[in-house]
C-alpha positions in Angstrom: -9.0 106.0 168.0 -11.2 108.8 169.5 -14.8 109.3 168.6 -17.3 111.7 170.1 -21.0 112.5 170.2 -24.0 110.7 171.7 -25.0 108.5 168.7 -21.5 107.4 167.6 -20.5 106.5 171.1 -23.8 104.7 171.8 -23.3 102.6 168.6 -19.7 101.9 169.5 -20.8 100.7 173.0 -23.4 98.4 171.5 -20.7 97.0 169.1 -18.4 96.4 172.1 -15.6 98.6 170.7 -15.2 101.1 173.5 -12.1 100.9 175.8 -12.9 104.0 177.9 -15.7 106.5 178.2 -15.1 110.1 179.1 -18.1 112.2 180.1 -18.8 115.7 181.2 -19.0 116.4 184.9 -22.5 117.8 184.3 -24.8 115.0 182.9 -28.2 114.9 181.4 -30.5 111.9 180.8 -28.8 110.8 177.6 -25.3 110.9 179.2 -26.6 108.9 182.2 -28.0 106.3 179.8 -24.6 106.1 178.1 -22.9 105.7 181.5 -25.3 102.9 182.3 -24.7 101.2 179.0 -20.9 101.4 179.6 -21.4 99.9 183.1 -23.4 97.0 181.6 -20.4 96.3 179.3 -17.7 96.7 182.0 -16.4 99.8 180.2 -14.5 102.2 182.6 -16.0 105.7 182.8 -14.1 109.0 183.7 -15.7 112.3 184.6 -13.6 115.0 183.0 -13.8 118.8 182.6 -15.3 120.4 179.5 -11.9 121.6 178.3 -10.6 118.1 178.3 -13.5 117.0 176.1 -12.9 120.0 173.8 -9.3 119.0 173.4 -9.9 115.3 172.8 -12.5 116.0 170.2 -10.5 118.8 168.5 -13.3 121.1 169.4 -15.9 119.0 167.6 -19.5 118.8 168.7 -19.0 116.2 171.4 -22.3 116.6 173.3 -20.4 116.0 176.6 -19.0 112.6 175.7 -15.8 111.2 174.1 -14.8 107.6 173.8 -11.5 105.8 173.1 -12.4 102.9 170.9 -10.6 99.9 169.4 -9.5 100.3 165.8 -12.0 98.9 163.3 -11.5 95.2 162.4 -9.4 94.9 159.2 -11.1 93.3 156.2 -9.8 92.5 152.7 -11.6 93.0 149.5 -12.2 89.2 149.3 -13.5 89.2 152.9 -16.2 91.7 151.9 -17.3 89.7 148.9 -17.1 86.2 150.4 -18.9 87.5 153.6 -21.8 89.0 151.7 -25.2 88.1 153.1 -26.7 87.6 149.7 -25.7 89.0 146.2 -22.7 91.2 147.0 -23.2 95.0 147.1 -20.0 97.0 147.7 -19.1 100.7 147.7 -15.7 101.8 146.5 -14.5 105.3 147.5 -11.8 106.8 145.3 -10.2 109.6 147.2 -12.9 111.0 149.5 -11.2 113.8 151.5 -14.0 115.3 153.5 -14.7 113.3 156.7 -18.3 114.6 156.8 -18.9 113.1 153.3 -17.2 109.9 154.3 -19.4 109.6 157.4 -22.5 110.4 155.5 -21.7 107.7 152.9 -21.1 105.2 155.7 -24.4 106.1 157.2 -26.2 105.6 153.8 -24.2 102.3 153.2 -25.4 100.9 156.5 -29.0 101.9 155.8 -28.9 100.3 152.4 -27.4 97.1 153.8 -24.2 97.1 151.8 -21.7 94.3 152.4 -18.7 96.6 152.8 -16.9 99.8 151.8 -13.5 99.9 150.2 -11.4 103.0 150.9 -7.8 104.0 150.2 -5.5 103.9 153.2 -3.6 107.2 152.6 -4.4 110.7 151.5 -8.1 110.4 152.3 -10.5 111.3 155.1 -9.6 109.6 158.3 -12.0 107.2 160.0 -11.9 109.3 163.2 -14.2 111.5 165.2 -15.6 113.7 162.5 -16.4 110.8 160.2 -17.9 108.8 163.1 -20.1 111.7 164.1 -21.3 112.3 160.6 -22.1 108.6 160.2 -24.3 108.7 163.3 -22.5 105.6 164.6 -22.6 103.6 161.3 -18.8 103.4 161.3 -19.1 100.9 164.1 -21.2 98.5 162.0 -20.0 98.8 158.3 -17.3 96.5 157.2 -14.4 98.6 155.8 -11.5 97.3 153.7 -8.5 99.7 153.5 -6.4 99.2 150.4 -3.3 100.9 149.0 -4.5 101.1 145.4 -8.2 101.6 144.4 -7.6 100.6 140.8 -6.1 97.3 141.9 -9.0 96.8 144.2 -11.4 97.1 141.3 -9.4 94.5 139.4 -9.7 92.2 142.4 -13.5 92.7 142.5 -13.6 91.7 138.8 -11.6 88.5 139.7 -14.3 87.8 142.3 -17.1 88.2 139.7 -18.3 91.6 140.9 -19.4 94.1 138.3 -18.1 97.7 138.9 -20.2 100.8 138.1 -18.4 104.1 138.3 -20.5 107.3 138.7 -19.3 109.8 136.2 -21.3 112.9 135.2 -20.2 112.8 131.5 -21.5 109.3 130.9 -24.4 108.9 128.5 -25.8 105.9 130.4 -28.1 106.6 133.4 -27.5 105.0 136.7 -31.0 103.4 136.7 -30.2 101.6 133.5 -27.5 99.5 135.3 -28.3 96.0 136.4 -27.6 96.1 140.1 -29.3 92.7 140.7 -25.9 91.1 139.8 -23.0 91.2 142.2 -22.1 94.9 142.1 -19.8 97.6 143.3 -20.6 101.3 143.1 -17.5 103.4 142.6 -17.5 107.0 143.7 -14.9 109.7 143.0 -13.5 112.5 145.0 -15.3 115.8 145.7 -14.9 118.0 142.7 -12.5 116.0 140.6 -14.5 112.8 140.5 -13.0 109.4 139.5 -9.3 109.3 138.7 -8.4 108.2 135.2 -7.0 104.8 136.1 -10.0 104.0 138.3 -12.4 105.2 135.6 -10.7 103.0 133.0 -11.0 99.9 135.1 -14.7 100.2 135.9 -16.9 97.8 133.8 -19.5 100.6 133.3 -19.8 104.3 133.8 -23.1 105.9 134.6 -24.4 109.3 135.4 -27.2 110.7 137.5 -29.2 113.0 135.2 -29.3 116.6 136.3 -32.4 118.7 135.3 -31.4 122.0 137.1 -28.7 124.6 136.8 -26.2 122.9 139.1 -24.0 120.4 137.3 -23.4 117.8 140.0 -24.5 116.5 143.4 -22.6 116.1 146.7 -20.9 112.7 146.6 -22.8 111.4 149.6 -26.1 112.3 147.9 -24.9 110.5 144.8 -24.1 107.4 146.9 -27.6 107.4 148.4 -29.3 107.7 145.0 -27.3 104.9 143.4 -27.4 102.6 146.4 -31.2 102.8 146.9 -31.7 102.2 143.2 -29.7 98.9 143.7 -32.0 98.2 146.7 -35.1 98.9 144.7 -34.0 96.6 141.8 -33.2 93.8 144.2 -36.5 94.0 146.0 -38.5 93.9 142.7 
């Protein structure tokens, strides 16, 4: 897998996932620091032309560095729940297609201390360079379980005694009325279309984020942040 950008590559180096580092032939202090970090970890470094970096990053904003990294460790739904550091808090993503939204959600999930994120393995945003860049490197730290069927994953969470809360704008219940002090999974739907019917039907609860303005909904990554930090607030108090 290829990732790019200063922060994502730095976090991947710290996590020990980088197989090779490719850097611009013209370096600044931040690139020199990355090269030094790679050297400390025994990671090979290649100086390459700008056009090679542009090609490898698919013309993303690579900031002069691209890294070939190991694929993320594979986790199951049960692994995420059993490996929780306390009361489980899981995020379930139902069909997120924009890699920037996926990355932003992973960044928020890491900040909130979630125990893992469940995503679908096909027809969704890839865990590649754009998502890694948007996550500011969080993709190297968040445990991710890829599943074939999100509805089935929700059933598995129930079997593991985790309550599932789907965010749905039409719900009469507010997100802050949910009890997130119990083992919980927050389920987020795709941009625009929201939760699919089968996924919605399998959630234990549906909740909405009340909207006071003229716009009817929030970006999915913003919704994730609001719900996750409500869970954090409840658990602290």
